[in-house]
C-alpha positions as CSV (number, residue, x, y, z in Angstrom):
1,X,37.1,85.1,104.3
2,X,39.0,85.4,107.5
3,X,42.5,86.8,106.8
4,X,44.2,84.2,108.9
5,X,42.4,81.4,107.1
6,X,43.6,82.8,103.8
7,X,47.1,83.1,105.2
8,X,47.1,79.4,106.3
9,X,46.0,78.2,102.8
10,X,48.4,80.4,101.0
11,X,51.2,79.0,103.2
12,X,50.1,75.4,102.5
13,X,50.1,76.0,98.7
14,X,53.5,77.7,98.9
15,X,55.0,74.9,100.9
16,X,53.6,72.3,98.4
17,X,55.0,74.3,95.5
18,X,58.4,74.4,97.1
19,X,58.5,70.6,97.1
20,X,57.4,70.6,93.4
21,X,53.8,69.6,94.2
22,X,50.9,71.5,92.7
23,X,48.4,68.6,93.0
24,X,45.0,69.9,94.0
25,X,44.2,66.7,95.9
26,X,47.3,67.0,98.1
27,X,46.6,70.7,98.8
28,X,42.9,69.9,99.6
29,X,44.0,67.1,101.9
30,X,46.3,69.5,103.8
31,X,43.6,72.1,104.0
32,X,41.0,69.6,105.3
33,X,43.5,68.6,108.0
34,X,43.4,72.2,109.2
35,X,39.6,72.6,108.8
36,X,39.8,75.2,106.0
37,X,37.7,73.3,103.4
38,X,35.7,76.3,102.1
39,X,38.5,78.8,101.9
40,X,40.2,77.5,98.7
41,X,37.0,78.1,96.7
42,X,36.6,81.6,98.1
43,X,40.3,82.3,97.4
44,X,39.7,81.2,93.8
45,X,36.8,83.6,93.5
46,X,38.9,86.4,95.0
47,X,41.6,85.9,92.3
48,X,44.3,84.6,94.6
49,X,44.5,81.1,93.1
50,X,43.3,79.3,90.0
51,X,42.6,75.6,89.4
52,X,43.9,74.2,86.1
53,X,43.0,70.5,85.7
54,X,44.4,68.7,88.7
55,X,46.7,71.5,89.7
56,X,46.2,74.5,92.0
57,X,48.3,77.6,91.0
58,X,48.9,81.0,92.3
59,X,47.7,84.1,90.5
60,X,50.3,87.0,90.5
61,X,48.4,88.6,93.3
62,X,48.2,85.3,95.3
63,X,51.9,84.6,94.8
64,X,53.0,88.1,96.0
65,X,50.7,87.8,99.0
66,X,52.0,84.2,99.8
67,X,55.7,85.2,99.3
68,X,55.3,88.2,101.7
69,X,53.7,85.9,104.3
70,X,56.4,83.3,104.0
71,X,59.1,86.0,104.2
72,X,57.6,87.4,107.4
73,X,57.4,83.9,108.9
74,X,60.9,82.8,108.1
75,X,62.5,86.1,109.1
76,X,60.7,85.8,112.4
77,X,62.2,82.4,112.8
78,X,65.6,83.8,112.2
79,X,65.1,86.6,114.7
80,X,63.8,84.3,117.3
81,X,66.6,81.8,116.8
82,X,69.6,84.1,116.2
83,X,68.8,87.1,118.4
84,X,66.3,86.1,121.0
85,X,67.6,82.6,121.4
86,X,64.1,81.1,121.7
87,X,63.8,77.4,122.2
88,X,63.0,75.3,119.2
89,X,59.5,74.4,120.4
90,X,58.6,78.1,120.8
91,X,60.0,79.3,117.5
92,X,57.3,77.9,115.1
93,X,54.4,79.0,117.3
94,X,55.8,82.5,117.8
95,X,56.7,82.9,114.1
96,X,53.1,81.9,113.2
97,X,51.9,84.9,115.2
98,X,54.6,87.3,113.9
99,X,53.7,86.6,110.3
100,X,50.2,88.0,110.8
101,X,51.0,91.2,112.6
102,X,54.3,92.7,111.5
103,X,54.3,95.4,108.8
104,X,56.5,95.5,105.7
105,X,58.6,98.2,107.3
106,X,59.3,96.1,110.4
107,X,59.9,93.1,108.2
108,X,62.6,95.0,106.3
109,X,64.1,96.3,109.5
110,X,64.4,92.8,110.8
111,X,65.9,91.6,107.5
112,X,68.5,94.4,107.5
113,X,69.4,93.7,111.1
114,X,70.0,90.1,110.3
115,X,72.1,90.8,107.2
116,X,69.4,89.8,104.6
117,X,69.5,86.1,105.4
118,X,68.7,83.8,102.5
119,X,67.5,80.8,104.5
120,X,65.4,80.2,107.6
121,X,66.8,78.0,110.5
122,X,65.4,75.0,108.7
123,X,67.3,75.7,105.5
124,X,64.2,76.9,103.5
125,X,64.6,79.9,101.2
126,X,63.5,83.3,102.5
127,X,61.9,85.3,99.6
128,X,63.7,88.5,98.9
129,X,62.2,91.9,99.9
130,X,62.7,95.4,98.6
131,X,65.5,95.9,101.2
132,X,67.4,92.9,99.8
133,X,67.3,94.2,96.2
134,X,68.3,97.7,97.4
135,X,71.2,96.2,99.4
136,X,72.4,94.4,96.3
137,X,72.4,97.7,94.3
138,X,74.2,99.5,97.1
139,X,76.8,96.7,97.6
140,X,77.8,96.9,93.9
141,X,78.8,100.5,94.3
142,X,79.0,101.7,97.9
143,X,79.2,98.9,100.4
144,X,82.3,97.1,101.5
145,X,83.4,95.2,104.6
146,X,84.8,97.1,107.6
147,X,88.2,95.5,107.4
148,X,88.7,97.3,104.0
149,X,87.9,100.7,105.4
150,X,90.8,103.1,106.0
151,X,91.9,103.7,109.5
152,X,90.3,106.8,111.0
153,X,87.5,107.1,108.4
154,X,84.0,107.4,109.7
155,X,81.6,104.9,108.1
156,X,78.0,103.6,108.7
157,X,77.1,100.0,109.4
158,X,74.9,98.8,106.5
159,X,74.3,95.3,107.8
160,X,76.0,92.4,109.6
161,X,76.7,88.9,108.5
162,X,77.2,86.7,111.6
163,X,77.6,83.0,111.4
164,X,76.1,82.5,114.8
165,X,73.8,84.3,117.2
166,X,76.4,84.7,119.9
167,X,78.5,86.8,117.6
168,X,75.5,88.9,116.6
169,X,74.7,89.4,120.3
170,X,78.3,90.4,121.0
171,X,78.3,93.1,118.3
172,X,74.8,94.4,119.4
173,X,76.0,94.6,123.0
174,X,78.8,96.8,121.8
175,X,76.3,99.1,120.1
176,X,77.3,97.9,116.6
177,X,74.1,97.5,114.5
178,X,72.8,98.8,111.1
179,X,72.8,102.6,110.9
180,X,75.4,103.1,113.6
181,X,78.5,105.2,112.7
182,X,81.8,103.6,113.6
183,X,85.5,103.8,112.5
184,X,88.6,101.7,112.6
185,X,91.0,103.1,115.2
186,X,93.7,100.6,114.3
187,X,94.2,97.4,112.3
188,X,97.5,96.1,113.7
189,X,98.4,94.2,115.8
190,X,94.7,93.9,116.5
191,X,91.5,95.5,115.1
192,X,90.3,98.3,117.4
193,X,86.9,99.7,116.4
194,X,85.5,102.9,117.8
195,X,81.8,103.4,118.5
196,X,81.1,106.9,119.9
197,X,83.7,107.2,122.7
198,X,84.2,103.5,123.2
199,X,87.0,101.5,121.7
200,X,86.5,97.7,121.1
201,X,88.9,95.0,120.1
202,X,87.5,92.6,117.5
203,X,88.8,89.6,115.6
204,X,89.4,90.0,111.8
205,X,86.8,87.3,111.1
206,X,84.2,89.4,113.0
207,X,85.3,92.7,111.4
208,X,85.1,91.2,107.9
209,X,81.4,90.3,108.5
210,X,80.5,93.9,109.2
211,X,79.3,95.6,106.0
212,X,79.6,99.4,105.9
213,X,79.0,102.3,103.6
214,X,80.9,105.6,103.5
215,X,79.3,108.6,105.1
């Protein structure tokens, strides 16, 4: 089996499952459209899927492989849309390439940079990765928003939640990104954030979207 052929079929089955459809006939119809007729049988023999009656189901291994693939694809879509500001017609094609080549480490780095987004630009769920689970554990005990940090205390950016890509671009242009050490120079009458030797004025709404951990 060609890896990309397997990926395409895994993605088809995942998308059908998301819509509540496990019908073998529907999956086979989608596969035939993409000229991958022989791959499903080979995947069944390889232990990635199983056929039960009229349904096609993932094995544990197949579901993990498909989830990782979908995660890479949808995070790539977010990166392309939110950070690189790619045009809509270029996002899908580029994300299809990304999903086959980026490693787990790079995927987690992208996820952290984007603030562990839960949905792709089309509103579809992004499967969680190890970095998301770790972030949840850290948040419960160590992570808070920058606006709650004491004035003058050095902290490290954990991740950023930005409602739009222009805000994320703005913060990145100031050098504010995951792993960077910063501190609040003052809170009133305006928030002044210090990054290295540079002081930056930011709105409270922006500051409250920067999640930090104490050094």
